[in-house]
C-alpha positions as CSV (number, residue, x, y, z in Angstrom):
1,M,17.9,-72.2,7.9
2,I,18.0,-75.7,5.9
3,P,18.4,-76.8,2.3
4,V,15.0,-77.8,1.0
5,G,16.6,-81.0,-0.4
6,D,17.3,-82.0,3.3
7,V,13.7,-81.9,4.5
8,P,12.4,-85.6,4.0
9,T,9.4,-86.8,2.5
10,E,9.0,-90.1,4.2
11,T,9.7,-88.9,7.8
12,T,10.6,-85.5,9.3
13,T,13.9,-83.7,10.4
14,V,14.3,-81.3,13.7
15,V,15.6,-77.8,14.0
16,R,15.8,-75.6,17.1
17,V,14.2,-72.2,17.6
18,E,13.9,-69.7,20.3
19,S,10.6,-68.1,21.4
20,D,9.2,-66.3,24.4
21,D,8.9,-69.8,25.8
22,G,12.5,-70.6,25.5
23,T,13.9,-73.4,23.1
24,E,11.6,-75.3,21.3
25,E,11.9,-77.9,18.4
26,L,10.3,-77.6,15.0
27,M,9.6,-80.8,12.9
28,L,9.9,-80.0,9.2
29,H,8.4,-82.3,6.5
30,R,8.0,-82.0,2.5
31,T,4.9,-83.0,1.0
32,D,4.0,-82.6,-2.6
33,G,7.0,-80.1,-2.9
34,T,5.4,-77.9,-0.1
35,V,7.6,-77.9,3.3
36,H,5.3,-77.9,6.2
37,A,6.9,-76.9,9.6
38,W,5.2,-77.9,12.9
39,L,6.3,-77.7,16.8
40,N,7.6,-81.0,17.6
41,A,4.6,-81.6,20.6
42,C,2.1,-84.1,20.4
43,Q,-1.3,-82.6,21.3
44,H,-2.2,-85.0,23.8
45,F,0.8,-84.3,26.2
46,T,2.6,-81.4,24.6
47,H,5.8,-82.0,26.4
48,I,6.3,-85.5,24.3
49,P,8.0,-84.9,20.8
50,I,6.7,-86.6,17.9
51,D,10.3,-86.8,16.3
52,K,12.2,-88.1,19.0
53,G,15.4,-86.7,17.1
54,D,15.9,-89.6,14.3
55,G,12.6,-88.6,12.4
56,A,9.0,-89.3,13.0
57,V,7.5,-92.8,12.4
58,M,5.2,-92.0,9.6
59,R,2.4,-94.7,7.9
60,D,0.3,-93.5,4.9
61,G,1.3,-89.6,5.0
62,E,0.6,-89.4,8.7
63,F,3.0,-89.0,11.5
64,I,2.5,-91.3,14.6
65,C,3.0,-90.1,17.9
66,Q,5.2,-93.4,19.5
67,N,3.9,-92.6,22.8
68,H,0.2,-93.2,22.7
69,G,-0.5,-93.9,19.0
70,A,-1.9,-90.2,17.9
71,Y,-2.0,-89.9,14.1
72,F,-1.5,-86.4,12.5
73,E,-1.7,-85.6,8.6
74,A,1.6,-84.4,7.3
75,A,-0.2,-81.9,5.2
76,S,-2.8,-80.3,7.8
77,G,-1.1,-81.4,11.2
78,R,-4.8,-82.6,11.9
79,C,-5.0,-85.4,14.6
80,T,-7.0,-88.1,12.7
81,F,-6.8,-91.0,15.6
82,G,-6.0,-91.3,19.0
83,P,-6.7,-89.5,22.3
84,C,-6.4,-85.8,20.7
85,E,-8.5,-86.9,17.5
86,G,-9.6,-83.3,16.1
87,A,-6.7,-81.5,17.4
88,Y,-4.0,-79.8,15.2
89,L,-0.5,-79.5,15.4
90,E,0.8,-75.9,16.0
91,S,1.9,-74.8,12.5
92,V,4.8,-72.6,12.2
93,D,5.6,-70.3,8.9
94,V,8.2,-71.2,6.8
95,T,9.2,-70.4,3.0
96,V,11.4,-72.0,0.6
97,E,13.6,-69.3,-1.7
98,D,16.5,-70.4,-4.0
99,G,16.5,-73.8,-2.6
100,T,16.7,-73.0,1.1
101,V,13.7,-73.2,3.8
102,Y,13.6,-69.9,5.7
103,L,11.7,-69.4,8.9
104,T,9.4,-66.4,8.6
105,D,7.2,-66.8,11.7
106,E,8.0,-64.0,13.6
107,R,7.4,-65.9,17.0
108,Y,10.6,-67.7,16.5
109,V,14.1,-67.3,16.1
110,Y,16.2,-70.2,14.3
111,I,19.0,-71.5,16.4
112,G,20.5,-74.5,14.6
113,P,19.7,-78.1,12.9
114,G,19.1,-81.2,15.3
115,P,17.1,-81.8,18.4
116,I,17.2,-80.2,21.9
117,E,19.9,-82.2,23.8
118,R,18.2,-84.4,26.4
119,D,19.7,-85.8,29.4
120,P,20.5,-89.7,28.6
121,T,20.5,-90.5,32.1
122,D,16.7,-89.2,32.8
123,L,15.0,-92.4,33.2
124,G,11.6,-90.9,33.9
125,S,8.7,-92.3,32.4
126,T,7.9,-91.6,28.7
127,S,4.9,-93.7,28.7
128,N,2.3,-91.2,30.2
129,V,-0.2,-94.0,30.8
130,E,-3.4,-92.4,32.6
131,F,-5.3,-94.2,35.3
């Protein structure tokens, strides 16, 4: 799927996968030599990606959702702060063999590196402010 050296420790990288629900993104991160894979979806509003395509914002070992400030532990996926506190990112099974990360979760099929193409002319709101 991807060389383990291409999986960052200070941010994330995204790959595309196919599932019964269609094309989705996985967010990959390396912590203490272990590669973790999560669906690239905040648990507050699951249509919002945490990694917008250029690496997730991180602080003190946690991913930050830029839309509403939720924090997720990089090693466990647990939300430690924000509107979805206590929720977990959905983990996806991967393994590392001979320096390469492989997708082992039978729910998904690897498509390729990089984010899903989004329409740059779509000016819909990304703030998701609740009233």
